[in-house]
N, C-alpha and C positions, 0 to 999 in steps of 0.2 A: 510222890507227893501229890496226892488228889486233893482237887479244889473243895473247898466245904460245899456242904449240901444248900446252904443259903444263897452261893454264888450261883449254882448252878439252877436257882430257880427262874423259870422264864417271867419276864417282867413286861410291861409296856414298851414300845418300840422307842428309842429315844431318836431326836432329830426334831426338824421343825413341826408345829402343829398342823393337824390336817386340815386342808383347805375345804372350801365349799363343796368341792368334787365328791371329798370323801364325806363329808357330813350331810350333805344332801340327804344320802339314803337313810340317815338316821334321824333326820329331823323333817320329815315330808309336810308338805301344807295340808292342813285339813280338808278333808273334801277330795284330795287329789291321790293317785297312787303315787309311791315311794318314788325317787327317781333312781335311775339305775347309775351305779359309779361310772365315771369317766376318768381315764388315765390324764394325769396332771398335765402332760404335754399337750395332749387333745383339747383338755379344756381351757387352756391359755392361749391356744389357737382360735379356738371358737369365741373366746371373749375378745380377743383383737381383732378379727373379723368382724364381729358385730360392732365394735366401737368405732371401726375405721370405715366400715362399709358405708356408701352413700344411701340415704333413703330415698329409693326410687320414686315412692308416690311423691315427696315433697320436692325431687329433681322435675319429675313430671309437670307437677302442678306450676313451678316456677317458668319451665320452657313455655307452657301455654299462656301464662301472663306475659311473658317477654313477647311472643309473637303477636299477640292481642295488642298489646302497646305499641308494636312496631306498624301493625295494621292501621292503629287510630292515629299515630303520627303520619302516615305516609295517606291517610285520608283527609286529615287536616290541611296538610302540605298542598293535596290538590285543590282541596277547597279555597285555599289563599291564594294560590296560582291562578285558578280560575277566574277569582274576583279581580286579581290584579290586570289579566287580560280583558274582562267586562268595563272595567274601569277606563282603561286605555283606549278602547274602542268607542264607549260612549262620549269621552273627552273629545276624541277626534270627530266624532259624528256632530256633536254640536258645535264645535268651531267651524268645521267646514260647511255645515248647513248654514250657520249663521255670517259667519265670516266671510264666504266666497258664494253665497246662496246656492250651492248644489243640492240635488235632491238625495235622501237618504240612500238611494241605491248607488248613486254616483260617487258619495260619501264613502260606501263601503269598499266599492269598488277601486278607490285611490287606496284605502288603506290595506286591501289586498295586495294591491302592486306593491306597497310597501315592506308588508310580510314576506313576500315571494320574493324581493327585491327584483322584480320584473323592471317596473319603472318604465312604462310606454312614455309618458311624458304628453299624453293626449289631454289631459285636466292638470293644468298646473295653478299655482298660487300667484296672484298679480300683485299682492298688497304687501308693503314691507312689513306690516306687523304680520301678515299670514307668513311671509318667507322665514321670518324670526322664530315663528312659533314652529313650523315646518323642521326647522333646523334641531330644535329640542325633542318635538315629537318622532322624527324620524330615529334620531339617535337612541331614544329610550324605547323605541319598538324593535329595531335591529338587535339592541343588546339584551333585552329582556323577553319582550312578549314574540317576537319571531322564532328565537329559540325554543319557546314552549309550545307554540301553535305548530312549527315543524317538527317537533317530536312527537305530539299527540298525531298528526297526518302521517308520519312515518310508522310510528307503531301500529295505526290501523292498517296501511298498506302493507306492512311486513306480516301482519297477522293473516291477510288474504292471500298474499303470495307464499307464504310458509304453507298454508293449508294445501294450496294448490301444487307447490312443490311435493309435499308428502304425498299427494294423491299420484302425483307421475312416478314416484319412486315405488309406491305400492303396486301400480299398475305394472312396471317393470320387473320386480320381484314375481309378480304373480306369471306374468309372461314367462320366466327362466323357471318356473316351478319352486319359486323360494330358494334357488340356488345358494343366493348372498343374502343373508340376514343383515350384513350390516353394508354400507355404502361407503366408500372411501371419500376421503374432503375433497378431492378434486371432482369426483362426479357430483357430490352435492353443491359445489360451487356452480358447476355447468348447468345443472339444474336450475339452480338459482337465478344465473345468467339467461336462462331461456325465459322462466317464468318473469323476471323483472322486465325483460325486453317485449314480452307479450304484452303486459300491463302497461307499459309506456307507448307501445306501438296502439294499443286500445284507447288509450287516452287521446294520441293524436288523432288517431281514427274519430272520435267523437267530436272533436273540434273542427275537422273536416266537413263533417256531416252536418254539426250545428251551424258553423259560420259560412259554409260553402252553399248547402242545399235549402236551408231556413233562414239565410241572412236577409237583413233588412236593408231597405235600398234608403239609408239616409247617411248622412256624413255629420260631423262634430267639428264645428269651427268655435273655439272659446266658449264651450259649453252649450252652445245652439246646435239644434237639429234643423238640418236644412234638405229639401228633396234631392234626389240623385241626378237631375237634370242640372244643378248648379255648377258652375265651372269648378274643376278638381274633383269633383265626386262621381264615381260610377259603381256598377254592380259588381258586388264580390264573388269572384268564381271559384272553383274548386283549388285551382293554383295558389290564387292568393289565400285560402282558408288554409291549404296544407303549408306553405310558408310561415303564416302567421302562428298556425299550432307549433311549429318546429321552434322558432324564435321564442316565441312565449314561454313553452315549457321547458326549454333549456336556460332561462332567465336572462337571455340577452335581450331582448325586449327593445327593438327598433323604434317603435312608434309608428312606422308608416302605415301600418295596417292594424287596425286595433277595431275590438267591439263598439258596435254603435247602438245608441240608444239605451234606454234603462232594461228591457227585457234581455240583449245581449250581454250587459254589463252584470245583471242578476246572476245570469248563467256563468260569466265568467268567474266570479268572486269562488265559487265552488272548484270549477274546472280547473282554475289555475293552483288553488290549494292542493288537492289532489295529484293532479298532472307533475307539479314540481316536485312533489314527493316521490312519485313512480319513477322520473327522471333522475334524480339523485340517488333512488337505490339501484337503478340499473348501471349508474355510473361505479357507484361504490361496488358491485359485484362485478363488474370488469376490473377494476383495480385489484381486488381479492384474487381473482383467476390469474392475474398478471403476476402477482406477488408469490403465487405458489407453484408457478410454472419452472 
């Protein structure tokens, strides 16, 4: 039994209608060459990848916008913190100059003692209203301003010490013909201790030279300057200067040997800020070394 001739006629393939992968070559875009046929599975994979793949240009643009927004936020935050510190300092200057009749240098000198927590005690508020103000002023200074100023000083000192440490590491690597490209954590900590100690010792030396060799022959009692020949006054030597430098930069601040006069107090404003930060970094480096041993 043979099949009829009509049944053996070859007709169009049965099944689903051809997709765009098959019709693309039959319906080319005017002005462009016809597309080459793509197998159905490969076409589906390509369509899925194009649909699910992220837009790299948009992602890069979004990342740039996010980074710019973060930079603007940090800049605004720094400006606000700087204004906060400035307002706090100006308030202290006005109140101390008017309420206690201190000079601008002496007022900044007391404010620096508050920020660094040295607290010599050579200039003190004597009025009840000033003592009440000092309670609020010191509390806000320690909680808000001291942290900001200390962080800025620590960042500056860390930057200088890190640069010096990197130079030491590079010199050591060059001496060993670059045998070790990476330095262990312990070696880096030791270099940090050495660098922090040098910086701290340098600040002590600066204090010894300034207050020992170039010290003034004035004593201060109740904010008044008196010649060195008055009872209780004497010339400050190198031993007293070294003692005062160590006691000051470790923020102990006994107050028995203190800067005298506006010139020494003006120098002590910067010296205490940088020196106390270097002492804190040195103590922190030693603590990290002990923790890693």
